Steps between C-alpha positions, in 0.01 A plus 500: 500500500784738570648424160165564354486845660842582355417378159188709513714798564358587829662800667449349844725202460691586824246700706139593549411551141424873504487714199712772660817356338355506148574775249226676320555329172512153672174580684330598181616184314399267778164668560435463128587129525261451798220668312565287185497178698182599687327582166605162353367150577378385753420834671377721208455813724513753207713747700697805381832606635357828644191328642708236669739759648207707638324206667404532865668273762191284534468453118871414488450238767203359302732458203758324716223270638394408147859404412529294821165334430639377170785338693286362787126503545525551881565871439136552387420710802303823536755763597234724661406239758853356561715660772816671405723274711342187361538631144872570559550166660335318208682686220842509677487132580409417135778732366746329740398160368532616141855628583456876468827658616406757763583590862125496602571777751262760649543732206402223258201408724373856511546543126310180420213580737462852373533396131810710441616501131864472605419167663227354273652582159815291552288205626274521195804528270667196648179292504403587141847431362505147665132418484500140375797380710356664811162335430668163491701587814179601692338170398806298623532701820168351628661158503875556524516759790628334811260496794676622809429272803652575843750252636301420811213371284731291275618304801158329515495187286170563333585856409833388378349225284239738347779752426706225327195404290453866410865507391461185297189630327686825427789313341253284297325818374838650397591181314160485329513866403854456360382197300201690366722795393739264327206334326363837387838608376559169329160498330526591140273732301233330282626679195851376562364150555308514171806624320706218645233239408499634147873484481502139638234401239716646224802306629285184517393542139865548394604192693220298343606613152865410575390156628302435183795608283730271688252212473469556125880494465550197734235273342727433209786394733488132590695512825328808644264298721796321660684829547191662657467198737864522596495876563186472713665223699810714538289790624332276753829364614636851545202594707545184703868580546424851623239362747744239622771765544263704715410197703869405539585845631213485740605152624857619537387789713292257709799268522722781631243592759464133603883460524518813714225367725671164515829662598336697776312195626809279492702759693214515756496120525870485545490755779226310675690174475813664638292641789354158570842330485643715782454404861298624795482867566688584184210363299258742664743794457542423134123478451451828674770661284331361192164631612642839572677519160179392332305765689758765408479395133121517510519845656735621233275361233197665665683833519599471135143413400364792704748731339404384150130526590547862620689589189227355281234678701690824458528438131129423481412821681717695252326329208157571656588865546622521145182339369287736709660804346320647196636383167727726300334658198643618172463865613713423804767338287499802262538737795791299644667484156457878462659552847787267401554700179515828685740358759725369221504841323589664835778243560639565151497876557669465834765266344565759232542768760737286700705418183517865419623585848748214496674607185803611697820332371622444853216259559597270216775333710248423777244371245765263353582381848126446572462304176798282589357438847159411349663254258694336785178474696328332212776252467494418871126461488536258211761302693271494798215374291721224361611395842138491619406283201792270582391484862146406397634229263717359781206494737294318238782246455521461875132426540523243205791332668304491828207326326737250333656430843160446649403257226827306537550502883145507619507834695643841470848569636509636852591844617813579692345470848305192405814344351691571828228329708486212255878456515499508884223236510704288249804526726300393801347212308836389363653500851204307637525260204868436567438449869212258434701322235790449747249363757348279240838357402583437868166330551549285191843398625357407840216315332743303290701420815187395690376292202831323494492451876142368482606255232788380711285471810225315308755263366613432858161508678175537299321640813736752658443614861464864422221458243219553754663816640539632148135439424396679816720790405347517156144500648600784734643694206178455298296629800724808526471552128114497520518754777727725289254468213215604729706806609557587139126468434426735794756750364326498162162556673649789690634649172158465338342663805749787468413541131130502584562763771698712251217478245246600770716797595518602135119484468467706816740762370311514167170548690660777705629667184164486315357828642833665436493380142145639460612836640798488263257447210309812600821689539605389152175614353538837671847517372388422148239778523754745640742398236243563225424848646874559527551406137216726391643792698849422377384495136318832552812639668722371220273660241496833684873486543562417134275789395675734744839377385397571142380842584817567704723381211311730255533798739868416558561498121317827465706652786824389337391638168414830663831507692686446172304783346578727797867419466496586130316823568746592773795430272344725234430767752868500615627511143277790417608677818867472411433617145302796646793592729747482208273724290457743784877523548537557127233769513673671789823494308332655192335767710828589664672510159221733378566734794874487433440590135282791610803598729267477806722235656852363453579135457841503673795719571676409170203473267186708475292216344505128466532544121827688544632228735403224245660715212824543700512132579443412137782740390734342761422151383555606136847638587583179688398291199713710262806462728446129530471476117836680462671273754362203308648625172836561669509151650403339168783688311778408750374145585706318233836673582448454868419133446825445305701687763349282771587178307863621455538579866362158585755325271777719644401397847520131402843550339641679805375219720678242284824699495490541871446130542801423262734745685405354835576148372842608368591668828399190680719284275800726549453495872489120489827485289361309215651712227840674452568870469538504124182309453315738728627800317408368158152414627456849640634657183262283295215603715566866448649520152277662240207538729325827573480531875276717721671585824277605785675659797 
C-alpha cells in the first residue's frame, strides 16, 4: 500500500498528507485528475473543476463517502446522524488498513472531521489513483487482518484451539485466493483460444496432407511395411528404455536411502551388543550414555526442524504480504521507467561535470594508480573465486570418498574424539584378551596335566579314593554358580528398574515443561506480531530515509553548484577590481601629465613633464646604442689581428717552455759529469747558433 501511494504520486508519502507542501501548478494538475476520475466510471458525478473546488466541507465528505462505499459497503452511513468521533474512527481505521501513509495526529483528525480541503483532497487523490488495488485490498482485509487476542485468554485451551482454527482457516483462505488469482491469470481469452484452435486445425490439415503424400509414395515400396513396423518397435523400445532409466534412478535413490538406514541401524546394533557384552555397573553406565547421546541427537534434530519451520513460516509470511499488496500496473511501470530515465540523465550530467573538473593533468598520475589498483583487485578476486571453486570441488570429492568408505566398511569413519575413545577401548580389550589368553593357556596346561594324572590313576586304580570328594566339590561349585547367576539376574532387574525410573522422571519433566511450552508458543506468536510491526515500521522508515537521502543529495549537489558559481563570480569580481585599479592609476597619471603640460604642476625636479623624462630617456638609450655599435665595429675590425697575435704568443710560450726544459736537462747532465767540457761547449754553441733570442731581464 505504501508503494501504491508512492506510485500514485501522493505528496504525503512521509507525513500527514496535507496539501500545504504542494505548489500551485501541482495542486491544479492533481485537482484536475481528481475531477476527471470522479466524472468517469463508476462514479459519473459530472463535476467541474471550479464546482469541485468550491464545495462545502459536508459535500466534500459526501464525495469521500461515495468513494469509500465503492471500496467497502460498510461506509454507507448517513453522515448527519453519525457522530464525528465515530466517523473519524471508521474512516481512519479503514485508511490505516488500506495503507495510507499518514501520522493520524490531532491535526489530521480535526481536518477530517471538519472536511478540510487540505486533508480530504490528498485522500481522494490517493484513493482514486489506486482504486482497483485498494478495492481488492479492502476485500482481503476482512479475512486476512489478524485478530488481536490478549495473552491471558490464549492460555485457556478452548480459546487457544479456536484461535488456532481461526489461523488455519485464514491460511486456507489465503491459499484458495492465491489459487483463484493464478487461475484467473492463467485463463486465456476466448478469442485467443479460437485463434489457437484455428491454427491447430490448419496444422492438422497440413499433417494429414503430408501423411497422404507419404502413403502414396510408400505404397510402391515393397519393404515399407517392414520398415514402418521396425521404426514403431524402435520408438516403443526407446520409450521403454526411458521409462526403465527413470525407474532405475528411483530405485538407486531408494537403495542409497536403504543403505544409509542399514548403516545407521547396524551401528546402533553394534553399540547395543557392546553395551550388553560389558559387565555389571558398566553395562548400565553405557546404556545411560547411549540414551543421553540419543536424547541429545533428538534435541539437535528437533532444534534444526524448528529452525527450518520458523524460516519457512517467515518465508510464507513474506509471500503472503507480497500477495496481499496490490498488483503493479503498466502505468506504475511507466512511471518507474520515467524516474529511472531522469535519474540516468542526472547521473550522466554529474559525471560530465566531474570529468570537466578532473581534467587537471596532475590527477592523471593518481588515476593511473587507481586503475592499476583496480586491475590488481580484479585479479585477486578472480584468484579468490578460483580457490573457492577448488575448495567446493575438494569438499564434493571428500563427501564422495566418505560415501564410498561407508559402502565398503559399513559405517562412516569416526571423528577425532570418537577415534581416541575407540583406541582406548581397543587397548583395554587387547590387554584383557592377553590376560585371559594367558590364563586360558595355564588352565589348558593344568587340564592336560590333570588328564594325564587321571589316566595314570585310573590305570592304577579304577576307583580312586578322592573321587567322592571331587564330586562333592563340583556340586558345591554348581550351587555357588547358581547363586551367582541369581545375583546377576537381580542386577539386571535393578538396571531395568533404574531405566524405568529414568523414563518416569523424563515424563514428569515433560509434564512440568508443558505449560512453559504453551507460554513459549504465545510468546513466539507475540514476537511474530511484533516482528511484523517492526518490519512494517522499518520499511516505512527506510522509504522515508531513502526519500530524505535523495532530497539531501539533490540539495547538496545544488549547494555545490552554487558554491562553484559563487567562486567564479568572486574570481571575476577580483579580476575586474584589479583592472579598475590599474585604469584608475593610469587615469591619475594622465591627469597629472595634463596638469604638467598646462604648467600647473611639475613632474620632478629635473623634468617638467613625464613626456620630457621619456624623451630624455629615449635619447640616452639612442646614444648608448650608437656607442655600442661603434665598439662592435672596432672589435670586428681588430679581431683577426688580435687572434693571430694571441696564437703567436701561445706558440712562443710553448717554445720557451721547451728551451727551458732542455737547458735544465743539460745543466743537470754537466753537474752529474756525464759529458766533457768540449762536448758541453759545442752543445751550448749549437743551441744558440743562428737562433734569434729574446732576453728578458
